[in-house]
Residue, then its C-alpha position, 0 to 999 in steps of 0.5 A: m449673788d455674785l460670781p465666786i471670783s474664780l468662776k469670773q477668772a475662768f469665765p469672764l463673760a459668766r453672769t449671775i442668773t436667777l431661776p425665774e429670769l432663766s425660766t422667762s427665756h425657756e424657749l432659749w434654754n430648752n434645747s441648749k447644751a449650755l453649761v450651768w454652774l449651779h450654786l447650792h443653797e440650804k433653803q432646798t435639797i440639792a434634789q429640788q434644785v437641780l429639777a428645778l433647773k432642768a425643768v426650765a433648762p432640760q439639755a443644760l450641762v449642770v455642774v452643782m457647786s457647794d460651799m461646803p462639799n462633801d461626798m453624800e452631797a456629790l453623790a446626790a448630785f450625781s444621782m440627779m443627772a449632774k456633770a459635775y460637783s465643785n467646791t464653789h471656792a475651786g481655782a480657776e484652772v480646775l474650773l476651766n477642767i471641768a468645763s473641758v471634760v463636761e463640754q467633750g461629754g464627760i462626767w468630772i468626779g472630784e478628788s475625794i470621791m474618785q479615790k473612794l470609788l477607786g482607791n479605799g477598799a475597792p477589792e474589799q467591797q467586791k469581796l464583802e458583796k461576794a460574802l453577802g450575797k443579796w445584801s438587802n435580805l440581811l435587812t429589816s424593810r425600815e433599814l433597807e428603807v433607809a439605806k436608799a434614802i442615803a443612796i440618793g444623798l438624803s441627810n438624818k434630817e430628811i429621812a425623818t421627815k421622810m419616814s415620820i420618825t425621829e433623827r434618833t432612830v434614823k442614825a440607830h437604823v444608819g448604824a445597824v445597817l452599817d454594821k450589818l454589812q460591815l461598811k465604814n460609812r454612808l458613801q460605802l452604803a450609797l454605792l452598794v445601794k446604787d450598784s444593785 
């Protein structure tokens, strides 16, 4: 797979390396705090891909890149200790900014997820949590299991497989959870679960 054009522009010395190639130089990567740009593919979950990379390069600073980024995928990446999450097609300037933040020990959170964390309803969520008290008491055991699966970034299909139920049943549970907790979307639910 070729490097994205903007990645080549930002980092002319960067090169594509497969996991098997990376694992052959295991000693080199074992203690390295190298910046690794992990381009996601659809054949494995984010967790599987990040864990495979971390097994070979445990100290690597992982930036997860997605062709079709979304907030739930970003949360999954951060739950796997990624240092950043980015669109594969982000411009060279953005990629340089990401690298700068991560190499200085920071975490790069994209604008979309940052707005959701800070701007869209954060005070409302705090009021809601106080009103609800212990939110998990409002859910059935199956709904709680679905909520926890959402918090780690699993899709409805992955939740259905994990719980041995249909995707339709998962959708029903998700709807019930959002309704009971008066939340607007899966992102708010994931944040609520992660914060408790």
